[in-house]
C-alpha positions, 0 to 999 in steps of 0.5 A, spaced: 327 847 811 329 840 812 326 835 807 322 829 810 322 822 807 317 817 809 317 810 807 310 808 809 307 800 808 300 799 807 296 793 807 293 789 802 289 783 804 293 780 809 296 786 812 303 785 809 308 789 805 315 790 804 320 796 806 321 800 800 326 804 803 334 804 803 337 799 808 339 792 809 335 786 807 334 784 814 328 790 814 324 786 809 318 784 811 316 780 804 315 782 797 308 783 797 306 789 793 304 795 798 300 802 797 305 807 799 303 814 800 308 819 796 314 821 799 315 827 804 307 827 805 307 826 812 312 831 816 313 832 823 317 837 827 317 839 835 319 835 841 316 832 847 320 831 854 326 834 850 327 829 845 326 831 838 321 828 833 323 830 826 323 823 822 318 820 819 319 812 817 312 809 817 305 812 818 298 808 818 291 809 819 288 803 823 282 799 821 281 796 828 281 802 833 278 800 840 270 800 840 267 807 842 260 808 844 260 814 841 261 812 834 267 810 829 274 813 831 279 815 826 286 813 829 293 815 825 300 813 828 306 816 826 313 812 827 320 814 827 322 807 825 320 803 819 314 799 822 310 794 818 303 794 818 303 786 821 307 789 827 301 793 830 296 788 830 297 785 837 295 787 844 301 791 847 305 792 840 308 798 843 312 794 848 315 789 842 323 789 842 323 790 834 320 797 836 324 799 842 326 806 843 322 808 837 318 814 837 310 814 836 305 819 835 298 817 836 292 821 834 285 818 835 279 822 833 272 821 835 269 821 828 270 820 821 268 826 818 273 831 815 274 837 820 278 839 826 278 835 832 280 839 838 284 835 843 280 833 849 281 837 856 277 832 860 280 830 866 278 823 864 282 823 858 276 820 854 274 825 848 267 826 846 264 826 839 268 830 835 274 831 839 281 828 839 286 824 844 293 824 842 299 821 845 306 820 845 310 814 847 317 811 846 316 804 845 319 799 849 318 795 855 314 799 860 312 804 854 307 809 857 303 814 854 304 822 855 297 825 853 297 831 850 294 837 853 292 841 847 292 843 840 288 839 835 288 834 829 285 836 822 282 830 818 282 833 811 280 826 807 278 819 809 279 815 803 276 808 801 281 803 803 279 798 798 281 803 793 288 804 796 286 811 798 289 815 804 287 819 811 290 825 810 290 831 815 294 836 819 296 837 826 298 841 832 299 838 838 301 840 845 304 837 851 306 839 858 313 839 856 313 840 848 309 840 842 309 836 835 306 839 828 306 836 821 302 833 816 299 826 815 298 822 809 296 815 812 295 808 808 290 803 811 292 798 815 286 793 816 288 789 822 292 795 825 290 796 832 291 800 838 296 797 843 
């Protein structure tokens, strides 16, 4: 099995960090310290629409999910491009040029307790309490979500952001044209929001 490498960038106070992976200096956001998940702790395998998704470069647990009348949500993003926390803090960030062509997996769980969150089967795609809604997107102008048709996300732990802890778990998500499986160890991005 191919080893997967993860470069995660987390927030401290102002949701900024540095790219700690190999690459040119143009990828550097700034030199502030970061809270990174251990290398290889987020993995993904599978494909959607014939496009393989097997590289993880950034993972986040966002601090500003959309308001939900059913209670607080836990939202995790996995990217195949290096993405800084401050790149996911404004509306429409999935259409930004810097993310163009990148694959994004969003896993939204309605709840914060460790448990399995089955993907909603509601025609409205609105998950009930203790359900999830997952989507796959290729970032860029006109980005459109492919909504999962089944599977589940399991939240194993939800740490304390101020202590530099992570959200961890596993997922098996099915789509009408593929599936994605893996694990996540996501650092907290305080100002991160849904696009």
